[in-house]
N, C-alpha and C positions, 0 to 999 in steps of 0.2 A: 722679185720679180723674174719672171725667165727669162731667157736667152731667145728671143724672139725680135726680129728687124721688124719694126712698126712702119714699115714703108713696104717692102719687097715680100714680109711672111718667112724670110729664111730662118730656118732653127735647125737644129745639131743634128747630123747625121748619122748611123752607127753604122760599124765595119770592122775590120779585125786587123790585131796585129799579127807579121807572118815572120815568126823568127827564121833562123839559117837554118832548123831543122825542118821547118814547114808546120810547125807547131802553130797552133789560129788561137789567140786570145781577144777577146770583144774590147772596143775602144770606142771614143767617140772623137767625131770630127766637129768640135765646136764653129760657131758662124766669128767672124772678126765684127765686133759691134763695137762702137763707139758713142758716146753720149755727146750729142751737138747741139748747141743754140742757134735757132735762125731767126732775124728778125722778120715779120710780116709787114711791110707798109700798110696794105691795106686795113688792117685791123689793128695797127700802131701798138704791137706789143710782142713780146719774146715769145718762143718756143721751146721747148726742150723736147728732143725726139732720141732714140734709141736707135740706131739705124747699121747696117752691116756699110762696110766700106765701099760697096757695087752703088748701094742706095745713094751714099752721099755725093758720088759721082754722077748719077744721074739726077739728081738736086741740082746740081753745078752745068750740067748740060739743059735743064728745061727750064729750070728756076723753081724757086720755092713754095709759089703762088699755084703752078701748074701741079704738081705733085700731091698738093692736099687737097685740089679740086678731086682730083683723080682719085686719092683715099676716101672723100668723103661719097663718091659718085659708087664706089663698090659697096 
C-alpha cells in the first residue's frame, strides 16, 4: 500500500540532503501517516483510514461524517 493520505491526498516529496561542503544528494520527505479507526454512527460501522496527522486534526474539527461527505463528493 502506498504512503498517501486517504483524505488530503498528501504524499512524499523529493528534495536534497545538503552536506557541510554543499554536496547535494536526493532524499524523501515522507508524510506523517497514522492508521486510525473511526466509528460512523449513521452506518453503524467502523472504518479504518490511513491518514496524515493534519487530516486527523481536520476530522476532529469538522467531524467524520462531514469529511466523508467531502471525500465522496470529490
